FIZA-700581 format. One record per atom (N, C-alpha, C): residue number from 1; residue in three letters; atom name; x negated, y negated, z. Coordinates in nm, 3 decimals. Atoms other than C-alpha are relative to their C-alpha. Example, Ala and Ser with C-alpha at 12.3 -4.5 7.8 and 13.67 -1.06 7.14 Angstrom:
// residues 2
+-----+------+------+---------+---------+---------+
|  nr | rest | atom |      xx |      yy |      zz |
+-----+------+------+---------+---------+---------+
|   1 |  Ala |    N |  -0.089 |   0.119 |   0.000 |
|   1 |  Ala |   CA |  -1.230 |   0.450 |   0.780 |
|   1 |  Ala |    C |  -0.090 |  -0.120 |   0.000 |
|   2 |  Ser |    N |   0.082 |   0.119 |  -0.006 |
|   2 |  Ser |   CA |  -1.367 |   0.106 |   0.714 |
|   2 |  Ser |    C |   0.077 |  -0.109 |   0.073 |
+-----+------+------+---------+---------+---------+
// end
This chain:
// residues 114
+-----+------+------+---------+---------+---------+
|  nr | rest | atom |      xx |      yy |      zz |
+-----+------+------+---------+---------+---------+
|   1 |  Met |    N |  -0.068 |   0.087 |   0.049 |
|   1 |  Met |   CA |  -0.012 |  -0.015 |  -0.027 |
|   1 |  Met |    C |  -0.036 |  -0.146 |  -0.001 |
|   2 |  Arg |    N |   0.068 |   0.147 |   0.006 |
|   2 |  Arg |   CA |  -0.144 |  -0.383 |  -0.100 |
|   2 |  Arg |    C |   0.100 |  -0.044 |   0.124 |
|   3 |  Lys |    N |  -0.067 |   0.090 |  -0.139 |
|   3 |  Lys |   CA |  -0.135 |  -0.594 |   0.176 |
|   3 |  Lys |    C |   0.039 |  -0.113 |  -0.090 |
|   4 |  Lys |    N |  -0.054 |   0.103 |   0.092 |
|   4 |  Lys |   CA |   0.039 |  -0.904 |   0.095 |
|   4 |  Lys |    C |  -0.085 |  -0.100 |   0.104 |
|   5 |  Ile |    N |   0.003 |   0.071 |  -0.125 |
|   5 |  Ile |   CA |  -0.114 |  -1.228 |   0.272 |
|   5 |  Ile |    C |   0.040 |  -0.112 |  -0.081 |
|   6 |  Cys |    N |  -0.111 |   0.171 |  -0.016 |
|   6 |  Cys |   CA |   0.085 |  -1.560 |   0.304 |
|   6 |  Cys |    C |  -0.007 |  -0.098 |  -0.060 |
|   7 |  Phe |    N |   0.057 |   0.121 |   0.002 |
|   7 |  Phe |   CA |  -0.132 |  -1.809 |   0.379 |
|   7 |  Phe |    C |  -0.154 |   0.053 |   0.069 |
|   8 |  Gln |    N |   0.124 |  -0.034 |  -0.021 |
|   8 |  Gln |   CA |  -0.525 |  -1.846 |   0.431 |
|   8 |  Gln |    C |  -0.014 |  -0.138 |   0.076 |
|   9 |  Cys |    N |   0.069 |   0.106 |  -0.057 |
|   9 |  Cys |   CA |  -0.719 |  -2.111 |   0.704 |
|   9 |  Cys |    C |  -0.106 |  -0.034 |   0.008 |
|  10 |  Tyr |    N |   0.091 |   0.036 |  -0.098 |
|  10 |  Tyr |   CA |  -0.978 |  -2.275 |   0.798 |
|  10 |  Tyr |    C |  -0.004 |  -0.082 |   0.147 |
|  11 |  Val |    N |  -0.011 |   0.046 |  -0.166 |
|  11 |  Val |   CA |  -1.091 |  -2.390 |   1.166 |
|  11 |  Val |    C |  -0.110 |  -0.069 |   0.006 |
|  12 |  Ala |    N |   0.165 |   0.071 |  -0.058 |
|  12 |  Ala |   CA |  -1.340 |  -2.620 |   1.280 |
|  12 |  Ala |    C |   0.021 |  -0.006 |   0.121 |
|  13 |  Glu |    N |  -0.027 |  -0.004 |  -0.141 |
|  13 |  Glu |   CA |  -1.434 |  -2.566 |   1.577 |
|  13 |  Glu |    C |  -0.137 |  -0.132 |   0.124 |
|  14 |  Asn |    N |   0.080 |   0.087 |  -0.057 |
|  14 |  Asn |   CA |  -1.634 |  -2.805 |   1.816 |
|  14 |  Asn |    C |  -0.148 |   0.079 |   0.106 |
|  15 |  Asp |    N |   0.053 |  -0.036 |  -0.065 |
|  15 |  Asp |   CA |  -1.959 |  -2.738 |   2.067 |
|  15 |  Asp |    C |   0.034 |   0.116 |   0.107 |
|  16 |  His |    N |  -0.107 |  -0.152 |  -0.061 |
|  16 |  His |   CA |  -1.711 |  -2.520 |   2.266 |
|  16 |  His |    C |   0.105 |   0.073 |  -0.016 |
|  17 |  Lys |    N |  -0.077 |  -0.102 |   0.061 |
|  17 |  Lys |   CA |  -1.595 |  -2.319 |   2.064 |
|  17 |  Lys |    C |   0.175 |   0.010 |   0.048 |
|  18 |  Glu |    N |  -0.136 |   0.039 |   0.016 |
|  18 |  Glu |   CA |  -1.249 |  -2.535 |   2.085 |
|  18 |  Glu |    C |   0.071 |  -0.036 |  -0.194 |
|  19 |  Ile |    N |  -0.022 |   0.001 |   0.147 |
|  19 |  Ile |   CA |  -1.066 |  -2.526 |   1.749 |
|  19 |  Ile |    C |   0.047 |  -0.204 |   0.037 |
|  20 |  Val |    N |  -0.007 |   0.126 |   0.023 |
|  20 |  Val |   CA |  -1.041 |  -2.932 |   1.654 |
|  20 |  Val |    C |   0.045 |  -0.030 |  -0.132 |
|  21 |  Gly |    N |  -0.097 |   0.046 |   0.131 |
|  21 |  Gly |   CA |  -0.950 |  -2.932 |   1.308 |
|  21 |  Gly |    C |   0.100 |   0.160 |  -0.013 |
|  22 |  Ile |    N |  -0.068 |  -0.165 |   0.034 |
|  22 |  Ile |   CA |  -0.756 |  -2.656 |   1.092 |
|  22 |  Ile |    C |   0.070 |  -0.047 |  -0.186 |
|  23 |  Ala |    N |  -0.056 |   0.025 |   0.144 |
|  23 |  Ala |   CA |  -0.674 |  -2.664 |   0.708 |
|  23 |  Ala |    C |   0.076 |   0.121 |  -0.060 |
|  24 |  Ser |    N |  -0.056 |  -0.132 |  -0.011 |
|  24 |  Ser |   CA |  -0.436 |  -2.408 |   0.629 |
|  24 |  Ser |    C |   0.097 |   0.009 |  -0.169 |
|  25 |  Tyr |    N |  -0.050 |   0.011 |   0.157 |
|  25 |  Tyr |   CA |  -0.319 |  -2.327 |   0.235 |
|  25 |  Tyr |    C |   0.024 |   0.078 |  -0.045 |
|  26 |  Phe |    N |  -0.034 |  -0.138 |   0.034 |
|  26 |  Phe |   CA |  -0.172 |  -2.084 |   0.016 |
|  26 |  Phe |    C |  -0.008 |   0.035 |  -0.182 |
|  27 |  Phe |    N |  -0.022 |  -0.024 |   0.134 |
|  27 |  Phe |   CA |  -0.158 |  -2.004 |  -0.365 |
|  27 |  Phe |    C |   0.160 |  -0.018 |  -0.063 |
|  28 |  Val |    N |  -0.211 |  -0.002 |   0.070 |
|  28 |  Val |   CA |   0.164 |  -2.095 |  -0.570 |
|  28 |  Val |    C |  -0.069 |  -0.052 |  -0.187 |
|  29 |  Tyr |    N |   0.053 |  -0.041 |   0.162 |
|  29 |  Tyr |   CA |   0.172 |  -2.055 |  -0.983 |
|  29 |  Tyr |    C |   0.101 |  -0.116 |  -0.038 |
|  30 |  Tyr |    N |  -0.127 |   0.128 |   0.049 |
|  30 |  Tyr |   CA |   0.368 |  -2.366 |  -1.164 |
|  30 |  Tyr |    C |  -0.001 |   0.032 |  -0.137 |
|  31 |  Thr |    N |  -0.087 |  -0.026 |   0.145 |
|  31 |  Thr |   CA |   0.506 |  -2.291 |  -1.526 |
|  31 |  Thr |    C |  -0.105 |  -0.098 |  -0.060 |
|  32 |  Trp |    N |   0.046 |   0.033 |   0.123 |
|  32 |  Trp |   CA |   0.335 |  -2.532 |  -1.729 |
|  32 |  Trp |    C |  -0.143 |  -0.037 |   0.073 |
|  33 |  Val |    N |   0.081 |   0.033 |  -0.055 |
|  33 |  Val |   CA |   0.021 |  -2.556 |  -1.515 |
|  33 |  Val |    C |  -0.106 |   0.160 |   0.035 |
|  34 |  Gly |    N |   0.034 |  -0.141 |  -0.031 |
|  34 |  Gly |   CA |  -0.070 |  -2.201 |  -1.364 |
|  34 |  Gly |    C |  -0.042 |   0.035 |   0.178 |
|  35 |  Lys |    N |   0.022 |   0.001 |  -0.162 |
|  35 |  Lys |   CA |  -0.241 |  -2.088 |  -1.036 |
|  35 |  Lys |    C |  -0.051 |  -0.151 |   0.057 |
|  36 |  Ser |    N |   0.046 |   0.135 |  -0.125 |
|  36 |  Ser |   CA |  -0.273 |  -2.364 |  -0.757 |
|  36 |  Ser |    C |  -0.035 |   0.019 |   0.103 |
|  37 |  Leu |    N |   0.034 |  -0.007 |  -0.149 |
|  37 |  Leu |   CA |  -0.343 |  -2.403 |  -0.437 |
|  37 |  Leu |    C |   0.072 |  -0.137 |   0.062 |
|  38 |  Tyr |    N |  -0.112 |   0.068 |  -0.062 |
|  38 |  Tyr |   CA |  -0.081 |  -2.576 |  -0.208 |
|  38 |  Tyr |    C |  -0.104 |  -0.040 |   0.155 |
|  39 |  Leu |    N |   0.056 |  -0.006 |  -0.184 |
|  39 |  Leu |   CA |  -0.282 |  -2.726 |   0.116 |
|  39 |  Leu |    C |   0.114 |  -0.025 |   0.076 |
|  40 |  Asp |    N |  -0.132 |  -0.002 |  -0.095 |
|  40 |  Asp |   CA |   0.009 |  -2.683 |   0.387 |
|  40 |  Asp |    C |  -0.012 |  -0.097 |   0.119 |
|  41 |  Asp |    N |   0.039 |   0.097 |  -0.105 |
|  41 |  Asp |   CA |  -0.188 |  -2.864 |   0.633 |
|  41 |  Asp |    C |  -0.126 |  -0.027 |  -0.011 |
|  42 |  Leu |    N |   0.167 |   0.079 |   0.007 |
|  42 |  Leu |   CA |  -0.517 |  -3.080 |   0.697 |
|  42 |  Leu |    C |   0.020 |  -0.079 |   0.133 |
|  43 |  Tyr |    N |  -0.033 |   0.043 |  -0.093 |
|  43 |  Tyr |   CA |  -0.495 |  -3.183 |   1.040 |
|  43 |  Tyr |    C |  -0.165 |  -0.016 |   0.136 |
|  44 |  Val |    N |   0.130 |   0.024 |  -0.055 |
|  44 |  Val |   CA |  -0.803 |  -3.310 |   1.283 |
|  44 |  Val |    C |   0.051 |  -0.026 |   0.144 |
|  45 |  Lys |    N |  -0.066 |  -0.030 |  -0.118 |
|  45 |  Lys |   CA |  -0.745 |  -3.317 |   1.656 |
|  45 |  Lys |    C |  -0.026 |  -0.194 |  -0.017 |
|  46 |  Glu |    N |   0.025 |   0.146 |   0.018 |
|  46 |  Glu |   CA |  -0.716 |  -3.699 |   1.725 |
|  46 |  Glu |    C |  -0.156 |  -0.064 |   0.076 |
|  47 |  Ser |    N |   0.125 |   0.056 |  -0.070 |
|  47 |  Ser |   CA |  -1.016 |  -3.749 |   1.975 |
|  47 |  Ser |    C |  -0.129 |   0.018 |  -0.063 |
|  48 |  Cys |    N |   0.201 |  -0.042 |   0.031 |
|  48 |  Cys |   CA |  -1.286 |  -3.556 |   1.700 |
|  48 |  Cys |    C |   0.022 |  -0.105 |  -0.109 |
|  49 |  Arg |    N |   0.012 |   0.030 |   0.111 |
|  49 |  Arg |   CA |  -1.155 |  -3.762 |   1.396 |
|  49 |  Arg |    C |  -0.097 |  -0.139 |  -0.047 |
|  50 |  Gly |    N |   0.132 |   0.103 |   0.030 |
|  50 |  Gly |   CA |  -1.397 |  -4.019 |   1.222 |
|  50 |  Gly |    C |  -0.162 |   0.088 |   0.011 |
|  51 |  Gln |    N |   0.111 |  -0.032 |  -0.039 |
|  51 |  Gln |   CA |  -1.674 |  -3.738 |   1.266 |
|  51 |  Gln |    C |  -0.035 |   0.073 |  -0.132 |
|  52 |  Lys |    N |   0.039 |  -0.049 |   0.118 |
|  52 |  Lys |   CA |  -1.657 |  -3.605 |   0.881 |
|  52 |  Lys |    C |   0.051 |   0.164 |   0.043 |
|  53 |  Ile |    N |  -0.098 |  -0.156 |  -0.021 |
|  53 |  Ile |   CA |  -1.392 |  -3.264 |   1.023 |
|  53 |  Ile |    C |   0.011 |  -0.006 |  -0.143 |
|  54 |  Gly |    N |  -0.099 |  -0.027 |   0.127 |
|  54 |  Gly |   CA |  -1.136 |  -3.344 |   0.769 |
|  54 |  Gly |    C |  -0.067 |  -0.015 |  -0.124 |
|  55 |  Ser |    N |   0.076 |  -0.015 |   0.169 |
|  55 |  Ser |   CA |  -1.374 |  -3.413 |   0.468 |
|  55 |  Ser |    C |  -0.077 |   0.139 |  -0.008 |
|  56 |  Lys |    N |   0.037 |  -0.119 |  -0.048 |
|  56 |  Lys |   CA |  -1.541 |  -3.093 |   0.605 |
|  56 |  Lys |    C |   0.091 |   0.145 |  -0.075 |
|  57 |  Leu |    N |  -0.147 |  -0.082 |   0.052 |
|  57 |  Leu |   CA |  -1.228 |  -2.918 |   0.543 |
|  57 |  Leu |    C |   0.065 |   0.001 |  -0.113 |
|  58 |  Leu |    N |  -0.065 |   0.023 |   0.116 |
|  58 |  Leu |   CA |  -1.108 |  -3.043 |   0.267 |
|  58 |  Leu |    C |  -0.089 |   0.014 |  -0.154 |
|  59 |  Arg |    N |   0.105 |  -0.030 |   0.082 |
|  59 |  Arg |   CA |  -1.446 |  -2.979 |   0.077 |
|  59 |  Arg |    C |   0.019 |   0.152 |  -0.053 |
|  60 |  Gln |    N |  -0.049 |  -0.127 |  -0.005 |
|  60 |  Gln |   CA |  -1.366 |  -2.594 |   0.185 |
|  60 |  Gln |    C |   0.110 |   0.021 |  -0.078 |
|  61 |  Ile |    N |  -0.126 |  -0.039 |   0.066 |
|  61 |  Ile |   CA |  -1.030 |  -2.632 |   0.031 |
|  61 |  Ile |    C |  -0.026 |   0.025 |  -0.150 |
|  62 |  Phe |    N |   0.029 |  -0.022 |   0.185 |
|  62 |  Phe |   CA |  -1.147 |  -2.740 |  -0.341 |
|  62 |  Phe |    C |  -0.098 |   0.097 |   0.005 |
|  63 |  Glu |    N |   0.059 |  -0.098 |  -0.005 |
|  63 |  Glu |   CA |  -1.442 |  -2.470 |  -0.284 |
|  63 |  Glu |    C |   0.076 |   0.128 |  -0.083 |
|  64 |  Val |    N |  -0.095 |  -0.161 |   0.028 |
|  64 |  Val |   CA |  -1.170 |  -2.195 |  -0.263 |
|  64 |  Val |    C |   0.099 |  -0.026 |  -0.141 |
|  65 |  Ala |    N |  -0.073 |   0.015 |   0.099 |
|  65 |  Ala |   CA |  -0.992 |  -2.365 |  -0.552 |
|  65 |  Ala |    C |  -0.074 |   0.060 |  -0.135 |
|  66 |  Lys |    N |   0.101 |  -0.017 |   0.086 |
|  66 |  Lys |   CA |  -1.274 |  -2.367 |  -0.781 |
|  66 |  Lys |    C |  -0.049 |   0.139 |  -0.013 |
|  67 |  Thr |    N |  -0.063 |  -0.105 |  -0.038 |
|  67 |  Thr |   CA |  -1.314 |  -2.012 |  -0.687 |
|  67 |  Thr |    C |   0.074 |   0.103 |  -0.026 |
|  68 |  Glu |    N |  -0.090 |  -0.069 |   0.081 |
|  68 |  Glu |   CA |  -1.051 |  -1.859 |  -0.766 |
|  68 |  Glu |    C |   0.106 |  -0.086 |  -0.150 |
|  69 |  Asn |    N |  -0.025 |   0.013 |   0.122 |
|  69 |  Asn |   CA |  -1.028 |  -2.064 |  -1.091 |
|  69 |  Asn |    C |   0.155 |  -0.101 |   0.019 |
|  70 |  Cys |    N |  -0.146 |   0.023 |  -0.007 |
|  70 |  Cys |   CA |  -0.721 |  -2.264 |  -0.954 |
|  70 |  Cys |    C |   0.044 |  -0.161 |  -0.076 |
|  71 |  Lys |    N |   0.006 |   0.155 |   0.095 |
|  71 |  Lys |   CA |  -0.585 |  -2.553 |  -1.197 |
|  71 |  Lys |    C |   0.040 |  -0.119 |   0.043 |
|  72 |  Arg |    N |  -0.040 |   0.134 |  -0.082 |
|  72 |  Arg |   CA |  -0.426 |  -2.809 |  -0.948 |
|  72 |  Arg |    C |  -0.032 |   0.062 |   0.103 |
|  73 |  Val |    N |  -0.027 |  -0.018 |  -0.104 |
|  73 |  Val |   CA |  -0.460 |  -2.833 |  -0.585 |
|  73 |  Val |    C |   0.096 |  -0.113 |   0.036 |
|  74 |  Arg |    N |  -0.074 |   0.091 |   0.006 |
|  74 |  Arg |   CA |  -0.189 |  -3.004 |  -0.450 |
|  74 |  Arg |    C |   0.070 |  -0.001 |   0.166 |
|  75 |  Trp |    N |  -0.063 |  -0.012 |  -0.086 |
|  75 |  Trp |   CA |  -0.015 |  -3.136 |  -0.130 |
|  75 |  Trp |    C |   0.037 |  -0.085 |   0.069 |
|  76 |  Gln |    N |  -0.042 |   0.153 |  -0.036 |
|  76 |  Gln |   CA |   0.180 |  -3.438 |   0.054 |
|  76 |  Gln |    C |  -0.034 |   0.019 |   0.132 |
|  77 |  Val |    N |   0.082 |   0.046 |  -0.104 |
|  77 |  Val |   CA |   0.139 |  -3.647 |   0.291 |
|  77 |  Val |    C |   0.162 |  -0.108 |   0.024 |
|  78 |  Ser |    N |  -0.060 |   0.057 |  -0.052 |
|  78 |  Ser |   CA |   0.388 |  -3.847 |   0.474 |
|  78 |  Ser |    C |   0.004 |  -0.171 |   0.012 |
|  79 |  Asn |    N |   0.085 |   0.120 |   0.065 |
|  79 |  Asn |   CA |   0.414 |  -4.218 |   0.332 |
|  79 |  Asn |    C |  -0.037 |  -0.114 |   0.148 |
|  80 |  Trp |    N |   0.036 |   0.084 |  -0.098 |
|  80 |  Trp |   CA |   0.396 |  -4.349 |   0.707 |
|  80 |  Trp |    C |  -0.098 |   0.017 |   0.033 |
|  81 |  Asn |    N |   0.167 |   0.005 |  -0.039 |
|  81 |  Asn |   CA |   0.055 |  -4.201 |   0.749 |
|  81 |  Asn |    C |  -0.086 |  -0.040 |  -0.050 |
|  82 |  Lys |    N |   0.121 |   0.082 |   0.184 |
|  82 |  Lys |   CA |  -0.160 |  -4.459 |   0.583 |
|  82 |  Lys |    C |  -0.121 |   0.045 |   0.060 |
|  83 |  Pro |    N |   0.117 |  -0.007 |  -0.036 |
|  83 |  Pro |   CA |  -0.487 |  -4.349 |   0.802 |
|  83 |  Pro |    C |  -0.017 |   0.154 |  -0.116 |
|  84 |  Ala |    N |   0.026 |  -0.121 |   0.128 |
|  84 |  Ala |   CA |  -0.445 |  -4.016 |   0.575 |
|  84 |  Ala |    C |   0.070 |  -0.019 |  -0.127 |
|  85 |  Leu |    N |  -0.006 |   0.065 |   0.158 |
|  85 |  Leu |   CA |  -0.307 |  -4.184 |   0.241 |
|  85 |  Leu |    C |  -0.137 |  -0.083 |  -0.002 |
|  86 |  Asp |    N |   0.129 |   0.063 |   0.003 |
|  86 |  Asp |   CA |  -0.637 |  -4.364 |   0.318 |
|  86 |  Asp |    C |  -0.093 |   0.055 |  -0.022 |
|  87 |  Phe |    N |   0.106 |  -0.116 |   0.016 |
|  87 |  Phe |   CA |  -0.878 |  -4.122 |   0.351 |
|  87 |  Phe |    C |   0.090 |   0.078 |  -0.140 |
|  88 |  Tyr |    N |   0.023 |  -0.077 |   0.128 |
|  88 |  Tyr |   CA |  -0.699 |  -3.922 |   0.022 |
|  88 |  Tyr |    C |   0.032 |  -0.109 |  -0.103 |
|  89 |  Lys |    N |  -0.005 |   0.099 |   0.100 |
|  89 |  Lys |   CA |  -0.729 |  -4.226 |  -0.174 |
|  89 |  Lys |    C |  -0.199 |  -0.012 |  -0.027 |
|  90 |  Asn |    N |   0.113 |  -0.006 |   0.010 |
|  90 |  Asn |   CA |  -1.057 |  -4.258 |  -0.096 |
|  90 |  Asn |    C |  -0.093 |   0.111 |  -0.046 |
|  91 |  Val |    N |   0.091 |  -0.060 |   0.106 |
|  91 |  Val |   CA |  -1.192 |  -3.924 |  -0.203 |
|  91 |  Val |    C |   0.075 |   0.035 |  -0.099 |
|  92 |  Gly |    N |  -0.046 |   0.015 |   0.059 |
|  92 |  Gly |   CA |  -0.995 |  -3.960 |  -0.454 |
|  92 |  Gly |    C |   0.168 |   0.041 |  -0.127 |
|  93 |  Ala |    N |  -0.159 |  -0.003 |   0.046 |
|  93 |  Ala |   CA |  -0.611 |  -3.846 |  -0.498 |
|  93 |  Ala |    C |   0.079 |  -0.068 |  -0.066 |
|  94 |  Ala |    N |  -0.096 |   0.083 |   0.120 |
|  94 |  Ala |   CA |  -0.401 |  -3.916 |  -0.775 |
|  94 |  Ala |    C |   0.164 |   0.022 |   0.108 |
|  95 |  Ile |    N |  -0.088 |  -0.019 |  -0.079 |
|  95 |  Ile |   CA |  -0.087 |  -3.989 |  -0.509 |
|  95 |  Ile |    C |   0.092 |  -0.089 |  -0.069 |
|  96 |  Glu |    N |  -0.140 |   0.055 |   0.139 |
|  96 |  Glu |   CA |   0.294 |  -4.012 |  -0.704 |
|  96 |  Glu |    C |   0.061 |  -0.080 |   0.145 |
|  97 |  Glu |    N |  -0.081 |   0.102 |  -0.060 |
|  97 |  Glu |   CA |   0.436 |  -4.315 |  -0.530 |
|  97 |  Glu |    C |   0.176 |   0.056 |   0.002 |
|  98 |  Glu |    N |  -0.149 |   0.020 |  -0.005 |
|  98 |  Glu |   CA |   0.809 |  -4.231 |  -0.648 |
|  98 |  Glu |    C |   0.062 |   0.124 |  -0.010 |
|  99 |  Tyr |    N |   0.071 |  -0.098 |   0.032 |
|  99 |  Tyr |   CA |   0.729 |  -3.849 |  -0.643 |
|  99 |  Tyr |    C |   0.143 |   0.043 |   0.121 |
| 100 |  Cys |    N |  -0.079 |  -0.023 |  -0.126 |
| 100 |  Cys |   CA |   1.127 |  -3.716 |  -0.444 |
| 100 |  Cys |    C |   0.021 |   0.105 |  -0.007 |
| 101 |  Ile |    N |  -0.049 |  -0.137 |   0.008 |
| 101 |  Ile |   CA |   1.113 |  -3.397 |  -0.287 |
| 101 |  Ile |    C |   0.124 |   0.067 |   0.034 |
| 102 |  Cys |    N |  -0.147 |  -0.023 |  -0.021 |
| 102 |  Cys |   CA |   1.445 |  -3.203 |  -0.245 |
| 102 |  Cys |    C |  -0.041 |   0.102 |   0.113 |
| 103 |  Asp |    N |   0.047 |  -0.061 |  -0.131 |
| 103 |  Asp |   CA |   1.424 |  -3.019 |   0.128 |
| 103 |  Asp |    C |   0.136 |   0.046 |   0.033 |
| 104 |  Phe |    N |  -0.096 |  -0.040 |  -0.043 |
| 104 |  Phe |   CA |   1.704 |  -2.736 |   0.214 |
| 104 |  Phe |    C |  -0.064 |   0.054 |   0.143 |
| 105 |  Asp |    N |   0.123 |  -0.108 |  -0.096 |
| 105 |  Asp |   CA |   1.604 |  -2.622 |   0.609 |
| 105 |  Asp |    C |   0.119 |   0.125 |  -0.027 |
| 106 |  Ala |    N |  -0.038 |  -0.138 |   0.013 |
| 106 |  Ala |   CA |   1.766 |  -2.326 |   0.716 |
| 106 |  Ala |    C |   0.171 |   0.000 |  -0.036 |
| 107 |  Lys |    N |  -0.109 |  -0.007 |  -0.011 |
| 107 |  Lys |   CA |   2.115 |  -2.417 |   0.784 |
| 107 |  Lys |    C |   0.044 |  -0.033 |  -0.186 |
| 108 |  Gly |    N |  -0.047 |   0.031 |   0.178 |
| 108 |  Gly |   CA |   2.113 |  -2.579 |   0.405 |
| 108 |  Gly |    C |  -0.014 |   0.086 |  -0.090 |
| 109 |  Ile |    N |   0.034 |  -0.158 |   0.054 |
| 109 |  Ile |   CA |   1.993 |  -2.247 |   0.289 |
| 109 |  Ile |    C |   0.146 |   0.093 |   0.005 |
| 110 |  Gln |    N |  -0.069 |  -0.155 |  -0.004 |
| 110 |  Gln |   CA |   2.249 |  -2.018 |   0.433 |
| 110 |  Gln |    C |   0.157 |  -0.111 |  -0.041 |
| 111 |  Glu |    N |  -0.119 |   0.073 |   0.090 |
| 111 |  Glu |   CA |   2.558 |  -2.290 |   0.321 |
| 111 |  Glu |    C |  -0.036 |  -0.064 |  -0.115 |
| 112 |  Phe |    N |   0.032 |   0.070 |   0.084 |
| 112 |  Phe |   CA |   2.427 |  -2.383 |   0.029 |
| 112 |  Phe |    C |   0.132 |   0.073 |  -0.159 |
| 113 |  Lys |    N |  -0.157 |  -0.028 |   0.121 |
| 113 |  Lys |   CA |   2.744 |  -2.363 |  -0.284 |
| 113 |  Lys |    C |  -0.046 |  -0.050 |  -0.110 |
| 114 |  Ile |    N |  -0.027 |   0.079 |   0.087 |
| 114 |  Ile |   CA |   2.758 |  -2.471 |  -0.635 |
| 114 |  Ile |    C |   0.104 |   0.076 |  -0.106 |
+-----+------+------+---------+---------+---------+
// end
């Protein structure tokens, strides 16, 4: 039986082996693009920000995307999260400001009707 992996992650630890950052991701396939990497979460503990931990985690994500021959790396960022937006702009991310994301929560999924 083949083992199914839903997501993977990298963690950053401090000198005391405490986790201070995480980057979780999974692979997706887009019809017109092909295999892509979706960065689900990039988080660095607030007290540890400014130490290049986020940059190192993001660099690792892009290494995975290169190794896996991904055609796109994608993630979402909330429009209120100015520090994250600035960080992503500084590393060269194209941020679609007018893109509308449609979501259904668990209740909406159960009640969905057309």
